[in-house]
C-alpha positions in Angstrom: 92.6 73.3 86.9 95.8 71.3 85.8 98.1 74.5 85.7 97.3 75.3 89.3 98.6 71.7 90.3 102.3 72.7 88.8 102.5 75.5 91.5 103.1 73.3 94.4 105.5 71.5 92.6 107.1 74.3 91.3 107.3 76.4 94.7 108.9 73.3 96.3 111.4 73.1 93.4 112.6 76.7 94.0 112.7 76.3 97.7 115.1 73.0 97.6 117.3 75.1 95.2 117.3 78.1 97.3 117.8 75.9 100.4 120.6 73.6 98.6 122.6 77.1 97.6 122.2 78.5 101.3 123.6 75.7 102.6 126.5 74.9 100.4 127.3 78.7 101.3 127.5 77.8 104.9 129.3 74.9 104.2 132.0 76.7 102.1 132.4 79.3 104.9 132.9 76.7 107.5 135.3 74.9 105.5 137.0 78.0 105.1 137.5 78.8 108.7 138.4 75.4 109.5 141.1 75.1 106.5 144.1 74.1 107.5 147.1 76.5 108.1 149.3 77.0 105.2 152.6 76.7 106.9 154.7 78.1 104.1 152.7 80.9 103.7 153.0 81.8 107.5 156.5 81.1 107.4 157.2 83.6 104.9 155.0 86.4 106.5 156.8 86.0 109.5 160.6 86.1 107.4 159.2 88.5 105.4 158.6 91.0 108.7 161.8 89.7 110.5 164.0 90.7 107.2 162.7 94.2 106.7 162.3 95.3 110.1 159.2 97.3 111.7 158.0 99.3 114.4 156.5 97.4 117.5 154.3 100.0 119.0 156.9 103.3 119.6 159.9 100.8 119.3 161.7 100.5 116.2 162.9 96.5 115.8 165.8 96.6 112.6 165.9 93.4 110.5 167.0 90.5 111.9 167.6 86.6 111.0 165.2 84.4 109.6 163.6 81.4 111.8 163.2 77.8 110.8 159.9 75.7 110.8 160.2 73.3 113.6 157.8 70.6 113.8 157.8 70.1 117.4 156.8 73.8 118.1 154.2 73.2 115.5 152.7 70.4 117.5 152.7 72.6 120.8 150.8 75.3 118.7 148.4 72.7 117.3 147.6 71.4 120.6 147.0 74.5 122.3 145.0 76.1 119.2 142.6 72.8 118.9 142.3 73.0 123.1 140.7 76.2 122.8 138.5 75.4 119.7 137.5 72.4 121.6 136.8 74.3 124.7 135.7 77.6 123.8 138.3 79.7 125.8 141.1 82.3 124.6 144.2 82.5 126.5 148.0 81.9 126.7 147.2 79.6 129.8 145.6 76.0 129.2 142.7 74.6 130.8 145.2 72.4 132.9 147.0 75.7 133.9 150.1 75.0 131.5 151.9 77.8 129.9 153.2 77.7 126.4 156.4 77.1 127.7 155.2 73.6 129.3 153.3 72.9 126.0 156.5 73.6 123.9 158.8 71.2 126.3 155.7 68.6 126.1 156.2 68.6 122.5 159.8 67.6 123.0 161.5 71.3 122.4 164.1 72.1 124.9 163.7 75.5 124.9 166.0 78.3 126.2 163.9 81.0 125.0 160.1 80.8 123.8 157.4 83.2 122.7 153.6 82.5 121.9 151.2 84.9 119.9 147.2 83.6 120.0 144.9 85.1 118.0 140.9 84.5 117.3 138.7 85.2 114.5 140.9 86.0 111.8 140.2 83.8 108.5 143.8 84.2 106.2 147.2 84.0 107.1 147.8 87.7 106.2 144.7 89.0 108.1 146.4 87.5 111.3 149.5 88.4 110.7 148.6 92.0 110.3 146.7 92.0 113.6 149.7 90.5 115.3 152.1 93.3 113.6 149.6 95.8 114.5 149.7 94.6 118.4 152.8 95.7 120.2 153.7 92.5 122.4 152.9 90.4 119.6 154.9 92.2 117.2 157.7 91.8 119.6 157.8 87.8 119.5 157.8 88.0 115.7 160.6 90.5 115.6 162.7 89.1 118.8 166.3 88.3 117.3 166.9 85.7 120.0 163.9 83.6 118.4 165.4 80.9 115.4 162.8 78.4 114.9 159.1 78.8 114.7 155.7 76.5 114.2 152.4 77.7 114.0 148.8 75.8 114.0 145.0 76.8 113.2 142.0 75.2 114.6 139.0 76.6 112.8 139.4 80.5 113.7 141.9 80.1 116.7 145.3 80.7 115.8 148.7 80.0 117.7 152.5 80.7 116.8 155.0 79.4 118.8 158.6 80.7 118.9 162.1 79.1 119.9 165.4 78.8 120.4 167.2 75.8 122.1 
């Protein structure tokens, strides 16, 4: 009869191991989604696209100048990405009625031109950039030669790019 007493202990041990493995998979997925934006990679991807040119829809945009990283534009992007994530919405208009231009100016960037790209659901910089390039309006922002500075942010699966010129 003693071997039967080991069965419940064995099953309990097996359950704990399986639960622990599943729990760590969920945690790793959440950490992957919440991982911070790789700023240097995002800037590299934007500038690679700008320097090689591309079609945005049916319009060809020739190679253009690179953009430089701007912390104020990053701050504006971060505010909007975090707000969309926290309040579970997806729009260029903030819940307070703010536009991208309002948020950029509030971050201290006195723009003469700006553009904003938003996305939701992507897990890597490469995948979100591919989606933006495949979208005519987003692609035009990336390729716009009027923009000289750039910032971006990510909050979980919400992504924001801000482009600007002073």
